[in-house]
VOPAGU-2260 file (C-alpha; in pm, 1 decimal, decimal comma):
REM VOPAGU-2260
SITE   aa  ch    i         X         Y         Z
SITE  MET   A    0   -2084,8    1937,3   -1235,2
SITE  ALA   A    1   -1737,6    1828,5   -1226,8
SITE  GLU   A    2   -1608,0    1535,4   -1439,2
SITE  LEU   A    3   -1455,5    1229,5   -1287,2
SITE  GLU   A    4   -1062,9    1242,6   -1342,1
SITE  THR   A    5    -945,0     890,1   -1418,9
SITE  GLU   A    6    -595,2     980,3   -1573,5
SITE  GLY   A    7    -300,9     946,2   -1308,4
SITE  ARG   A    8    -247,8    1280,8   -1161,7
SITE  LEU   A    9     -14,6    1183,4    -863,6
SITE  PRO   A   10     343,5    1298,3    -917,9
SITE  ASP   A   11     462,3     979,0    -755,9
SITE  PRO   A   12     180,9     706,5    -775,4
SITE  ASP   A   13     440,7     434,7    -640,3
SITE  ALA   A   14     497,4     620,4    -343,5
SITE  ALA   A   15     125,3     685,4    -287,0
SITE  TYR   A   16      38,6     313,1    -334,8
SITE  ARG   A   17     321,7     242,6     -86,2
SITE  SER   A   18     167,6     488,8     161,3
SITE  LEU   A   19    -166,5     309,4     128,0
SITE  ILE   A   20     -22,1     -19,0     173,4
SITE  GLU   A   21     187,5     102,9     494,7
SITE  ALA   A   22    -127,9     249,7     651,8
SITE  HIS   A   23    -279,1     -81,8     651,4
SITE  ARG   A   24      37,8    -268,7     789,1
SITE  GLY   A   25     -23,1    -451,4    1112,7
SITE  LEU   A   26    -397,9    -376,1    1136,7
SITE  PRO   A   27    -646,7    -647,7    1167,2
SITE  ASP   A   28    -909,8    -697,6     903,0
SITE  GLU   A   29   -1171,9    -513,3    1072,4
SITE  ASP   A   30    -958,7    -190,8    1140,8
SITE  SER   A   31    -811,6    -212,1     762,9
SITE  ALA   A   32   -1184,1    -212,0     651,2
SITE  ALA   A   33   -1266,0      83,6     872,7
SITE  LEU   A   34    -957,7     271,0     760,8
SITE  ASN   A   35   -1069,9     222,1     395,5
SITE  THR   A   36   -1408,9     330,4     479,3
SITE  ARG   A   37   -1309,2     643,3     668,5
SITE  LEU   A   38   -1057,4     735,1     389,2
SITE  VAL   A   39   -1308,6     700,1     124,6
SITE  LEU   A   40   -1548,6     940,9     324,7
SITE  ILE   A   41   -1306,5    1205,8     373,4
SITE  LEU   A   42   -1182,5    1193,4      -3,2
SITE  ALA   A   43   -1579,8    1205,8     -84,9
SITE  ASN   A   44   -1623,8    1506,3     117,7
SITE  HIS   A   45   -1287,2    1663,0     -19,7
SITE  ILE   A   46   -1444,6    1604,0    -373,3
SITE  GLY   A   47   -1765,5    1741,6    -268,4
SITE  ASP   A   48   -1966,5    1620,5    -570,1
SITE  ALA   A   49   -2222,6    1364,7    -533,2
SITE  GLN   A   50   -2234,5    1293,0    -918,2
SITE  VAL   A   51   -1873,0    1246,2    -934,1
SITE  LEU   A   52   -1872,8    1034,3    -637,1
SITE  ALA   A   53   -2158,3     828,7    -822,8
SITE  ALA   A   54   -1959,7     808,3   -1124,4
SITE  ALA   A   55   -1661,0     663,6    -927,9
SITE  ILE   A   56   -1850,9     410,3    -768,9
SITE  ALA   A   57   -1997,1     306,0   -1095,8
SITE  LEU   A   58   -1669,9     280,1   -1250,7
SITE  VAL   A   59   -1534,2      64,8    -965,1
SITE  LYS   A   60   -1847,7    -155,0    -970,7
SITE  LYS   A   61   -1807,0    -225,1   -1340,5
SITE  ALA   A   62   -1453,1    -311,7   -1299,4
SITE  LEU   A   63   -1538,1    -553,8   -1022,0
SITE  SER   A   64   -1806,0    -710,4   -1231,4
SITE  GLN   A   65   -1580,6    -754,9   -1523,7
SITE  HIS   A   66   -1306,9    -907,6   -1299,6
SITE  ALA   A   67   -1567,0   -1153,4   -1169,1
SITE  VAL   A   68   -1661,1   -1263,2   -1503,2
SITE  ARG   A   69   -1317,1   -1335,0   -1607,6
SITE  GLN   A   70   -1233,8   -1527,2   -1285,2
SITE  THR   A   71   -1528,6   -1774,9   -1401,9
């Protein structure tokens, strides 16, 4: 099993972020959500490792739950 990489690996993370934001520009919420879902599935297929995907999901869920606790 490969290990989940969490360190920044993009040579220009700001450009990657702008690209993601631009992909959503002008889309209705439903289409924006569909774009995210399809992008995640394409990237999950590229990763090709169910355990790495599960680790990524767990990491995001943990971050979201911690964020929700701080909001209350």
